[in-house]
C-alpha positions, 0 to 999 in steps of 0.5 A: 500500500502506498503511503498516506497523502501529505499536504503540499506544505507537509511535503516541503517539511518532510523533505527537510525532516527526511534529510535530518533523520539520524542514521541507524534507525532505532526506536522513535517516539512521535509526539502529536502524530496527527493523522499519521502521514509522517508516522506511516513513513517513519514506521518503515524504518524505526521501531515506531510509537506515536501519541495523539490526543485528538480522537479523530486524528488518532483513529485515522493514524491507527488505521494508517499504521495498521495498513503499513503493518508496522508501528503503534499509536496511542490515544492521549498525551505522552505523559499519560500513555507512554511508560514513564521509564521508557526511552527512545533513540529519537523523539519527534514533535512536528508542528507541536511546540508552537501550541504549548504555552510553556515551551521550556517545560515541553522540551525538558519533558521530551528530553526525559524520553530520549536515550543518552546520545539520542536526538530530538527532531522538531518542526515549527512555523518560522519567524514571528513576524509572519504570525497571522490568522492561520496561526490564530486558527490553529492555536499557536502561541508563537513562531520561531527564528533559527536563533530563537530555536537554537537558544531554546534548545541550548538552554535546555541542555541539548547539543549539536543543534542544526536548524533548517528553514524551508518553504521558498517559494511555494510555502509563501503561496500556501501560507497566504492561502491558509491565512485567507481561508482559515481567517474567514473561518475564524471570523465566521465562527466569532461568537465570543461575547466582549470580555469573555474568552477572546480571540487573539491576533497576536501572541501577546493576547491569547485566547482562553486556555480551553479555546486554545486547546480546542483549536490545537485539537482541531488543527491537525484535521484542517485542510487535509488532502483526500487519498486520491490527491496524494500522488498529485501533491507529491508530484507537484511539490517535487520541483519546489522541494528541490528549490527550497534546498538552495535557501536553508535560511528562508521560508515559512517553516523550521526544522531543528535537530539536537542531540542529548549529551552522552554516549549512545546506548549500547545495542 
């Protein structure tokens, strides 16, 4: 069976992720695996475990891993459904950190699940000045520059930090479209009374916690491609995936890899 379809932007992201995967395979934990688009690909190489708190996305991811015949996905947060003493060679969190208010605590929590010498691999939206309505709709607290991400990971005790920005030029067009479409959805759904849990249009004025949580849960279900669209999005994004490699500091998204200090665990 072919791998599940990815959105055009996810294809741009996966081009970078696939090149930053540490060699050697091993065990992998994916935080917030969504509907399993990346999971079905990573499970072919790694001893894969994914966690997903949104019930609808979890069900889709579970079916996709079942079709692949490898990997496991659990419904919930990692600290609830993963054994507390279990460690992995690689922990991934794609488009997750920007949804979490306490980013330092999140990174430390993920590090606790990584073997000495193992890696953390994450992706986030790039550049705070690009914060717009699609970020609001998805429940984002922030976006990141390479310098901000490097500083966060270094403060957390990680080393050998690599950052790659992606998305030139197609990512700009896709982001503009998301801002238009999701901005209109946001405005049409605006039913909050003055003084109550408000919308936010900047990271300095966030919505109420329950609103942010609801937006985060639904963000992985929005604008997802149908199965029949998979080959088309792969082919149409191919030239743009090659182009973006020439501009690793420009674009709309950021992928970072860092290493937990210590020697790798013996096999």
